[in-house]
C-alpha positions as a Python dict, from the first residue, in 0.01 Angstrom:
ca = {
    (1, 'X'): (0, 0, 0),
    (2, 'X'): (226, 195, -101),
    (3, 'X'): (283, 439, -249),
    (4, 'X'): (574, 443, -510),
    (5, 'X'): (517, 138, -658),
    (6, 'X'): (512, 245, -1007),
    (7, 'X'): (860, 420, -977),
    (8, 'X'): (1013, 117, -940),
    (9, 'X'): (971, -71, -1244),
    (10, 'X'): (1148, 25, -1563),
    (11, 'X'): (918, -4, -1881),
    (12, 'X'): (1019, -8, -2253),
    (13, 'X'): (872, 325, -2389),
    (14, 'X'): (1075, 624, -2557),
    (15, 'X'): (1157, 907, -2396),
    (16, 'X'): (1108, 1189, -2710),
    (17, 'X'): (757, 1303, -2627),
    (18, 'X'): (750, 1645, -2466),
    (19, 'X'): (456, 1736, -2242),
    (20, 'X'): (275, 2094, -2204),
    (21, 'X'): (169, 2133, -1860),
    (22, 'X'): (-117, 2322, -1971),
    (23, 'X'): (-250, 2061, -2193),
    (24, 'X'): (-588, 1887, -2091),
    (25, 'X'): (-402, 1561, -2119),
    (26, 'X'): (-120, 1681, -1881),
    (27, 'X'): (-395, 1801, -1605),
    (28, 'X'): (-582, 1512, -1648),
    (29, 'X'): (-269, 1295, -1578),
    (30, 'X'): (-171, 1495, -1329),
    (31, 'X'): (-521, 1445, -1124),
    (32, 'X'): (-503, 1089, -1209),
    (33, 'X'): (-152, 1096, -1016),
    (34, 'X'): (-279, 1278, -714),
    (35, 'X'): (-603, 1036, -728),
    (36, 'X'): (-410, 738, -681),
    (37, 'X'): (-211, 858, -341),
    (38, 'X'): (-548, 998, -214),
    (39, 'X'): (-667, 624, -244),
    (40, 'X'): (-350, 480, -121),
    (41, 'X'): (-376, 738, 182),
    (42, 'X'): (-706, 640, 279),
    (43, 'X'): (-667, 281, 268),
    (44, 'X'): (-646, 249, 632),
    (45, 'X'): (-1040, 364, 684),
    (46, 'X'): (-1142, 66, 450),
    (47, 'X'): (-903, -231, 650),
    (48, 'X'): (-1026, -66, 982),
    (49, 'X'): (-1367, -155, 904),
    (50, 'X'): (-1238, -484, 858),
    (51, 'X'): (-1100, -524, 1203),
    (52, 'X'): (-1399, -782, 1307),
    (53, 'X'): (-1286, -1035, 1048),
    (54, 'X'): (-927, -1062, 1191),
    (55, 'X'): (-588, -1024, 1063),
    (56, 'X'): (-547, -1337, 893),
    (57, 'X'): (-905, -1296, 697),
    (58, 'X'): (-781, -935, 582),
    (59, 'X'): (-447, -1023, 459),
    (60, 'X'): (-557, -1345, 269),
    (61, 'X'): (-866, -1151, 115),
    (62, 'X'): (-695, -881, 10),
    (63, 'X'): (-385, -1084, -176),
    (64, 'X'): (-668, -1322, -335),
    (65, 'X'): (-929, -1029, -472),
    (66, 'X'): (-623, -823, -586),
    (67, 'X'): (-464, -1156, -782),
    (68, 'X'): (-807, -1186, -918),
    (69, 'X'): (-827, -862, -1052),
    (70, 'X'): (-468, -884, -1168),
    (71, 'X'): (-573, -1180, -1373),
    (72, 'X'): (-881, -1039, -1536),
    (73, 'X'): (-668, -695, -1637),
    (74, 'X'): (-417, -927, -1813),
    (75, 'X'): (-683, -1126, -2004),
    (76, 'X'): (-882, -791, -2067),
    (77, 'X'): (-581, -575, -2185),
    (78, 'X'): (-392, -887, -2383),
    (79, 'X'): (-115, -876, -2161),
    (80, 'X'): (-100, -1264, -2114),
    (81, 'X'): (173, -1273, -2402),
    (82, 'X'): (378, -1031, -2211),
    (83, 'X'): (314, -1239, -1872),
    (84, 'X'): (449, -1550, -2044),
    (85, 'X'): (751, -1387, -2151),
    (86, 'X'): (862, -1267, -1812),
    (87, 'X'): (787, -1584, -1615),
    (88, 'X'): (1004, -1786, -1905),
    (89, 'X'): (1292, -1596, -1827),
    (90, 'X'): (1471, -1715, -1527),
    (91, 'X'): (1632, -1406, -1411),
    (92, 'X'): (1315, -1232, -1438),
    (93, 'X'): (1095, -1488, -1264),
    (94, 'X'): (1342, -1508, -931),
    (95, 'X'): (1325, -1116, -937),
    (96, 'X'): (936, -1143, -963),
    (97, 'X'): (920, -1384, -694),
    (98, 'X'): (1161, -1190, -445),
    (99, 'X'): (961, -873, -525),
    (100, 'X'): (661, -1065, -445),
    (101, 'X'): (805, -1197, -101),
    (102, 'X'): (878, -822, -29),
    (103, 'X'): (550, -654, -119),
    (104, 'X'): (377, -940, 98),
    (105, 'X'): (568, -881, 393),
    (106, 'X'): (483, -478, 338),
    (107, 'X'): (116, -562, 329),
    (108, 'X'): (146, -763, 614),
    (109, 'X'): (329, -485, 816),
    (110, 'X'): (71, -241, 677),
    (111, 'X'): (-235, -425, 790),
    (112, 'X'): (-73, -527, 1098),
    (113, 'X'): (-39, -131, 1205),
    (114, 'X'): (-385, -43, 1092),
    (115, 'X'): (-572, -338, 1291),
    (116, 'X'): (-327, -240, 1613),
    (117, 'X'): (-378, 120, 1575),
    (118, 'X'): (-18, 205, 1468),
    (119, 'X'): (-153, 399, 1148),
    (120, 'X'): (47, 719, 1251),
    (121, 'X'): (361, 501, 1247),
    (122, 'X'): (262, 359, 925),
    (123, 'X'): (251, 702, 776),
    (124, 'X'): (576, 789, 922),
    (125, 'X'): (721, 499, 766),
    (126, 'X'): (608, 585, 392),
    (127, 'X'): (778, 928, 462),
    (128, 'X'): (1088, 776, 568),
    (129, 'X'): (1071, 572, 257),
    (130, 'X'): (1209, 786, -36),
    (131, 'X'): (1518, 869, 171),
    (132, 'X'): (1616, 490, 277),
    (133, 'X'): (1553, 439, -91),
    (134, 'X'): (1838, 692, -160),
    (135, 'X'): (2062, 540, 78),
    (136, 'X'): (2013, 224, -100),
    (137, 'X'): (2104, 380, -449),
    (138, 'X'): (2394, 552, -294),
    (139, 'X'): (2546, 207, -95),
    (140, 'X'): (2445, -22, -371),
    (141, 'X'): (2399, 152, -692),
    (142, 'X'): (2672, 389, -624),
    (143, 'X'): (2448, 701, -707),
    (144, 'X'): (2582, 1040, -620),
    (145, 'X'): (2417, 1276, -368),
    (146, 'X'): (2449, 1651, -329),
    (147, 'X'): (2595, 1843, -6),
    (148, 'X'): (2247, 1950, 73),
    (149, 'X'): (2086, 1618, 17),
    (150, 'X'): (2326, 1434, 248),
    (151, 'X'): (2250, 1685, 519),
    (152, 'X'): (1876, 1589, 460),
    (153, 'X'): (1961, 1193, 519),
    (154, 'X'): (2164, 1314, 823),
    (155, 'X'): (1846, 1511, 946),
    (156, 'X'): (1625, 1180, 892),
    (157, 'X'): (1884, 966, 1061),
    (158, 'X'): (1893, 1182, 1376),
    (159, 'X'): (1496, 1192, 1382),
    (160, 'X'): (1493, 804, 1375),
    (161, 'X'): (1745, 814, 1671),
    (162, 'X'): (1505, 1054, 1831),
    (163, 'X'): (1219, 825, 1782),
    (164, 'X'): (1385, 526, 1962),
    (165, 'X'): (1527, 756, 2249),
    (166, 'X'): (1181, 883, 2313),
    (167, 'X'): (991, 602, 2254),
    (168, 'X'): (1225, 343, 2410),
    (169, 'X'): (1229, 158, 2083),
    (170, 'X'): (1175, 241, 1721),
    (171, 'X'): (797, 149, 1591),
    (172, 'X'): (791, -160, 1405),
    (173, 'X'): (563, -4, 1128),
    (174, 'X'): (755, 289, 1074),
    (175, 'X'): (1081, 66, 1025),
    (176, 'X'): (955, -251, 829),
    (177, 'X'): (730, -51, 577),
    (178, 'X'): (1042, 160, 406),
    (179, 'X'): (1273, -148, 481),
    (180, 'X'): (1067, -381, 275),
    (181, 'X'): (940, -95, 9),
    (182, 'X'): (1305, 7, -29),
    (183, 'X'): (1415, -347, -96),
    (184, 'X'): (1126, -388, -343),
    (185, 'X'): (1220, -68, -570),
    (186, 'X'): (1612, -170, -535),
    (187, 'X'): (1523, -518, -656),
    (188, 'X'): (1352, -379, -962),
    (189, 'X'): (1641, -134, -1017),
    (190, 'X'): (1859, -435, -1015),
    (191, 'X'): (1661, -660, -1241),
    (192, 'X'): (1488, -413, -1450),
    (193, 'X'): (1144, -579, -1565),
    (194, 'X'): (1125, -677, -1960),
    (195, 'X'): (772, -595, -1959),
    (196, 'X'): (531, -324, -1862),
    (197, 'X'): (479, -224, -1501),
    (198, 'X'): (126, -359, -1474),
    (199, 'X'): (207, -684, -1623),
    (200, 'X'): (513, -709, -1397),
    (201, 'X'): (304, -624, -1068),
    (202, 'X'): (29, -912, -1186),
    (203, 'X'): (331, -1124, -1194),
    (204, 'X'): (392, -1058, -841),
    (205, 'X'): (50, -1094, -742),
    (206, 'X'): (12, -1462, -903),
    (207, 'X'): (317, -1558, -690),
    (208, 'X'): (161, -1425, -395),
    (209, 'X'): (-206, -1552, -497),
    (210, 'X'): (-50, -1924, -533),
    (211, 'X'): (134, -1898, -213),
    (212, 'X'): (-151, -1778, -37),
    (213, 'X'): (-356, -2032, -165),
    (214, 'X'): (-114, -2332, -77),
    (215, 'X'): (-83, -2140, 270),
    (216, 'X'): (-475, -2172, 318),
    (217, 'X'): (-558, -2482, 174),
    (218, 'X'): (-258, -2694, 314),
    (219, 'X'): (-295, -2557, 670),
    (220, 'X'): (-668, -2613, 662),
    (221, 'X'): (-769, -2275, 688),
    (222, 'X'): (-997, -2256, 387),
    (223, 'X'): (-1312, -2247, 581),
    (224, 'X'): (-1193, -2009, 843),
    (225, 'X'): (-1094, -1768, 597),
    (226, 'X'): (-1424, -1791, 405),
    (227, 'X'): (-1665, -1914, 614),
    (228, 'X'): (-1875, -1650, 855),
    (229, 'X'): (-1840, -1360, 646),
    (230, 'X'): (-2125, -1104, 606),
    (231, 'X'): (-2235, -992, 271),
    (232, 'X'): (-2099, -664, 379),
    (233, 'X'): (-1766, -775, 480),
    (234, 'X'): (-1750, -977, 132),
    (235, 'X'): (-1800, -633, -35),
    (236, 'X'): (-1545, -435, 138),
    (237, 'X'): (-1293, -759, 74),
    (238, 'X'): (-1367, -729, -279),
    (239, 'X'): (-1326, -353, -251),
    (240, 'X'): (-969, -384, -109),
    (241, 'X'): (-836, -582, -418),
    (242, 'X'): (-994, -305, -615),
    (243, 'X'): (-833, -23, -431),
    (244, 'X'): (-514, -228, -413),
    (245, 'X'): (-501, -232, -783),
    (246, 'X'): (-684, 66, -932),
    (247, 'X'): (-435, 305, -821),
    (248, 'X'): (-149, 156, -1024),
    (249, 'X'): (-359, 169, -1323),
    (250, 'X'): (-437, 578, -1236),
    (251, 'X'): (-87, 614, -1160),
    (252, 'X'): (53, 476, -1495),
    (253, 'X'): (-236, 662, -1661),
    (254, 'X'): (-43, 976, -1503),
    (255, 'X'): (305, 880, -1602),
    (256, 'X'): (213, 847, -1947),
    (257, 'X'): (70, 1186, -1962),
    (258, 'X'): (236, 1435, -1733),
    (259, 'X'): (611, 1502, -1624),
    (260, 'X'): (761, 1352, -1336),
    (261, 'X'): (821, 1703, -1179),
    (262, 'X'): (436, 1745, -1135),
    (263, 'X'): (388, 1411, -963),
    (264, 'X'): (709, 1424, -744),
    (265, 'X'): (551, 1617, -433),
    (266, 'X'): (223, 1401, -437),
    (267, 'X'): (470, 1072, -325),
    (268, 'X'): (412, 1208, 15),
    (269, 'X'): (70, 1269, -11),
    (270, 'X'): (-53, 939, 92),
    (271, 'X'): (236, 950, 378),
    (272, 'X'): (82, 1284, 479),
    (273, 'X'): (-304, 1129, 491),
    (274, 'X'): (-237, 856, 690),
    (275, 'X'): (-48, 1043, 942),
    (276, 'X'): (-358, 1287, 958),
    (277, 'X'): (-615, 985, 967),
    (278, 'X'): (-402, 838, 1276),
    (279, 'X'): (-392, 1149, 1485),
    (280, 'X'): (-735, 1277, 1392),
    (281, 'X'): (-960, 1016, 1296),
    (282, 'X'): (-836, 697, 1483),
    (283, 'X'): (-741, 925, 1778),
    (284, 'X'): (-409, 776, 1810),
    (285, 'X'): (-175, 970, 2083),
    (286, 'X'): (120, 1160, 1947),
    (287, 'X'): (371, 1191, 2207),
    (288, 'X'): (609, 1508, 2243),
    (289, 'X'): (881, 1267, 2133),
    (290, 'X'): (678, 1174, 1824),
    (291, 'X'): (605, 1508, 1732),
    (292, 'X'): (956, 1611, 1763),
    (293, 'X'): (1033, 1337, 1524),
    (294, 'X'): (781, 1434, 1276),
    (295, 'X'): (880, 1777, 1242),
    (296, 'X'): (1251, 1653, 1226),
    (297, 'X'): (1162, 1421, 932),
    (298, 'X'): (959, 1693, 747),
    (299, 'X'): (1253, 1907, 776),
    (300, 'X'): (1491, 1623, 618),
    (301, 'X'): (1249, 1582, 318),
    (302, 'X'): (1244, 1963, 241),
    (303, 'X'): (1602, 1988, 289),
    (304, 'X'): (1668, 1670, 58),
    (305, 'X'): (1395, 1798, -201),
    (306, 'X'): (1568, 2120, -215),
    (307, 'X'): (1914, 1970, -282),
    (308, 'X'): (1762, 1762, -536),
    (309, 'X'): (1616, 2073, -712),
    (310, 'X'): (1916, 2236, -760),
    (311, 'X'): (2085, 1939, -899),
    (312, 'X'): (1841, 1838, -1173),
    (313, 'X'): (1714, 2049, -1471),
    (314, 'X'): (1350, 1979, -1580),
    (315, 'X'): (1366, 1831, -1936),
    (316, 'X'): (994, 1797, -1968),
    (317, 'X'): (1048, 1417, -2043),
    (318, 'X'): (812, 1151, -1946),
    (319, 'X'): (883, 846, -1736),
    (320, 'X'): (995, 519, -1908),
    (321, 'X'): (629, 375, -1870),
    (322, 'X'): (392, 212, -2131),
    (323, 'X'): (66, 347, -2186),
    (324, 'X'): (-260, 89, -2049),
}
């Protein structure tokens, strides 16, 4: 799953505390942040080992087990009152439902890409995601960019055109993954959560869990989805839920203990891991056009990051997040 989910939710913590990059807490926080992206990056390996179960079982089991773990987390950490506060606010509930649908669409696309040998395209899609998020910020939220950042966006746009020309079409995973994820982030920006990010995500999982349960039961799919599953597959299904939720806990731990500047570059780690897995582990072909597209996209990200570094000054402040 993606990858910068925690960046999309605004929590209720003051910004006064400074971080010393050399402290044990800061180092541990940075390590936790890197760990979360490494887990996200290697998720295709897990899901590829569930290929025999079929697309429907994989997505249904992932949603249901993540929902179960989310409920357990809410109960064990005393966050049920936060959940009640969220779902009893009509505006927050509407935003939660929309985010849940976008999250579900993102997961559907990602798992489809993995099981149909498009892991490289999925990685490229997640590389595009930060730039598409920026474009939405400019268009919808009226945020501003530096001239260098605009150049980076133009180079990224050129890479998309090149990909479409070289392949005769724009890969569905490379298009839908950043679109659904950027829209997910935009909704959270437009309607900031009134609770912490983990409660917000858990609420979204409850919506997805209920919708999935209705789909399974109403469509008479209960037995096909749960029957004939070997013990080893059951273990992997449970693990898929754990490895969906655990990185969020790690990332929130990191955000409370280190500066965003320490974590900024790591947001590309999961995408890079997935691209490397696609080419080296899954042996997916990388055409000359796709390779040129990837090089252009990396150049765009470097240019954009350079423009952001010049524009922003690091103040050592943490992001707005709750401790967990």
